[in-house]
N, C-alpha and C positions, 0 to 999 in steps of 0.2 A: 697503499700507505704513503707513497711518495707525495700524493696530493696533500696530505696533512703536513709533511715535513719540509716542503719546498718554500714555505713562507711567501708564496707568490699570490697575493690576494687578487691580482688581475688575471690569474690563470683561468682560461675559458673553461677548463674542466671543473674547476671549483664551482662555477656557476651552475653547471649541469648536474653535478654529482648529488646534490641534495634536493632536487625537485622530484616530487612524486605526485601522482594523480590521486586526489581524494574524492570521495563520493558520499553524500548524505542528503537528507530531505531538507526542504526549506521551512520545515515546521519546527518550532522550538517548544520544548516542554510537552511533547506528546506522550501520553501514559499508556496507550493501548498497544504495547509491544513487549516482547521478551528478547533475550539475547539472540534467538534464531529467527523470530518472526515479527513482522510489522502487520498489524491487523487494521483493515478498513471494513466498512459496512457496505452492503449493496446500495444503501441510500446515498452514500458519498464515496464512490470507488476511485477517486482521483488522488494521487500523491505527487506533490511538486518536488522535483529533485534538483540538486545542484552539484556540479563537479568542478573541481578547480585544480590547477597545476600549482602546487605549493611552491612559493618562492618566485613565481613568474612575474607577479606585479612589481617586485623590487628589482627586476632585471634592468640593466641599462637599456634605454629606449632604442638605441641604435642596433641592438642585437635581437630585438623582438620581431617576430614574423607571425603572420596569422596561424593560429592553431585551431584544429578541428577535432571535436569529440563526436563520435558516432554512438548513438544510444541503442541498446538492444534489450530485449526481454526474453529470458529463457523460460519457457512455459507460456502462460496466458497473460494477455495484456498488450498494450501498445503505447509507444512513446510519441509525444508530439512537442517539438519537432523531432525528427529521427536523427538529425545531426545539428550541431551548432558550432559557430566559428567566432573566435575572439582574438584580438591582437594586443589589447592594452593590459588587461588584468589576468587573463587566463582563467576566467570564470564562465561556466556554461550552464544553461538551465534547460530543463525539459520536464514535461508532466507525464506521469504514468496514469493510464486509464485502464482499470481492471474491468472484466465483465461483471455483470450484476448477479452472477451465479454463485451462491454460497459454496465455499470449498475451493474456488478457483485460486490458483497459486502462480506466482511469477517471481523471477529474480532479475532485478535491473543490473545492467552492466554498462559502464561508460568506457569507451575505448578511444584513447588519444591516438589519432592517426599519424602516420609518419613512417620513416624507414624501419623503425623497430617499435611497433605499436605497444602502448602500455595500457593495461586495463585495471579498473577498480570495480568491485562487485559489492552490491548491497545484500542484506539479509532477505529471506523469503517474504513476499507480501501476500497475505491471504485475505480473501473476502469472507466476511461473516454475514449472516442474514440481517436484513434491515428491521425497522420498527414494524409492529403489526399493522397490516394494511387491509386484510380481509379474513372473515371467519366463515366457515361452512359448517352446517349442522347435519349430522346423520342420525336419524331417529329409528329406534327399534322398539316395538311394542306400541300399545295404544293407551292413552290416559282414559280413565273411566270415572264414574261418579261414585260417591259414598266410600272413597278410600280403597276401592277394589281396583286392582290393575296397576301396572307399573310401566313406565316408559324410560328407556335408556337413550341418552343423547351423547353422541361423540362430537366434540367441537375441534375442528382443525383450524389452526391459525397460521396464516402465511403473510409474508411481507408484500409490498407492492410489486415484486418481481417474481412471485410464485415460489419463493423459498420458504420452507417451514421455519418459523421463528425459533430462536435458540431455546433450549431447555431452560426452564426457570424464568422465562419472560412473563412478567406480570400481565394478566389479561383480566379485565373486569366485565361481567355481564350480570343481568338480573332477570328475575322472573316476574311476570305480571299476572295478576289474578290469584285465584286460590290454588296454590300448588305447594308442595313440600319438596325441598331438595334433600334427598336422603343421604347422598354421598357424592363426592367429586374427587378427581385426581388432578 
């Protein structure tokens, strides 16, 4: 409380008391997220991050020293670069690359190095399947002539990384020749 009441704007403690480490992505207006989870697809599993020391840019230049942030991922994924240093603005950038496996999850953390490290944590990043990339057909039964016989075909759709596509993904296919599609799911 003394910090507020001493009316000393030059007090070095004032300068340090209101700085905090912030962490967010460098993507504006991203819609594929909730309060707890940021979603990426296996087709594009990279998220650009930025961390900043709030108030550092306005600090007197004579008091600025190089500051380093170490980047970590709890769970799956990797950061590049693993650490970054800045002296002027207190802004640090790194990119998270998630594996292309649907369901992979990771939590990014930026840790300001120093005598008493300060950390900022982002919400969970989760990988969703990518766009359809391959279809396989499994056939049971034999087609026959004159409307006698039936054949069941199971179609499995995967993305380019072998993940089953998400339920509800629109997939179009057609029949050639004389055939009747009796039912489908």
